[in-house]
C-alpha positions in Angstrom: 7.8 8.1 -4.2 4.6 10.1 -4.7 1.6 9.2 -2.6 -2.0 9.8 -3.8 -4.9 9.5 -1.3 -8.6 9.1 -2.1 -11.5 8.6 0.3 -14.8 7.0 -0.7 -17.7 7.6 1.7 -15.1 9.3 4.1 -12.7 12.2 4.5 -9.0 11.4 4.5 -7.8 13.2 7.6 -4.3 14.6 8.0 -3.7 12.0 10.8 -4.7 9.2 8.5 -2.4 10.5 5.7 0.5 10.9 8.2 0.1 7.3 9.6 -0.2 5.8 6.1 2.8 7.8 4.8 4.9 6.6 7.7 3.8 2.9 7.2 4.4 3.1 3.4 7.9 4.5 3.9 9.0 0.9 4.6 8.2 0.0 1.0 10.7 2.5 -0.3 13.4 1.0 1.9 12.6 -2.4 0.3 12.5 -1.1 -3.3 13.8 2.3 -4.3 12.2 2.1 -7.8 8.7 2.9 -6.6 7.4 6.0 -8.4 3.7 6.3 -7.3 1.5 4.8 -4.7 -2.3 5.3 -5.0 -4.2 4.6 -1.8 -8.0 4.4 -1.6 -9.8 4.3 1.7 -13.4 3.1 2.0 -15.8 2.7 4.9 -18.9 0.5 4.4 -21.0 -0.1 7.5 -18.4 -1.2 10.0 -15.8 -2.5 7.5 -12.8 -0.3 6.8 -11.1 -1.1 3.5 -7.9 0.2 2.2 -6.4 -0.6 -1.2 -3.2 0.4 -2.8 -1.6 0.2 -6.2 2.1 0.6 -6.3 4.0 1.5 -9.5 7.6 0.3 -9.5 10.1 -0.4 -12.2 8.6 -2.9 -14.7 5.6 -3.8 -12.5 2.4 -2.7 -10.8 1.4 -4.3 -7.5 -2.0 -4.2 -6.0 -3.3 -5.2 -2.5 -6.4 -4.8 -0.4 -7.0 -5.2 3.3 -10.1 -5.0 5.4 -10.6 -4.7 9.2 -13.0 -3.0 11.5 -10.2 -0.6 12.4 -8.7 1.5 9.5 -5.2 1.7 11.2 -5.1 -2.1 11.5 -6.2 -2.4 7.8 -3.3 -0.1 6.8 -0.8 -2.2 8.7 -2.1 -5.4 7.0 -2.0 -3.7 3.6 1.6 -2.7 4.0 2.6 -6.2 5.1 0.9 -7.6 1.9 2.6 -5.0 -0.3 6.0 -5.8 1.3 5.5 -9.5 0.6 4.6 -8.8 -3.0 7.5 -6.4 -3.6 9.9 -9.0 -2.1 8.5 -11.7 -4.3 8.8 -9.4 -7.4 12.4 -8.5 -6.5 13.3 -12.2 -6.0 11.8 -13.1 -9.4 13.7 -10.2 -11.0 17.0 -11.4 -9.6 16.4 -15.1 -10.0 17.6 -15.9 -13.5 17.4 -19.7 -13.0 13.8 -20.0 -13.3 
């Protein structure tokens, strides 16, 4: 799983990269077919936004989270991505409909 980080109106610090990498590692446990994850961090006024696009076998999943704390936003983003990956996997294994 390759991670790509981009910052808009901000610098992506090593601490932020490390925290995000650690959080995103739970995605790989859920689905080992993930090839790339593109993460974009924005700060606008007091709103911290983080978005991610996850490329996995046969699908692309996108999620966005906003909070006044970037670390909370990352946690929310990972929860959303995990839910979408689970849903995708359930659909892929559910042949009844």
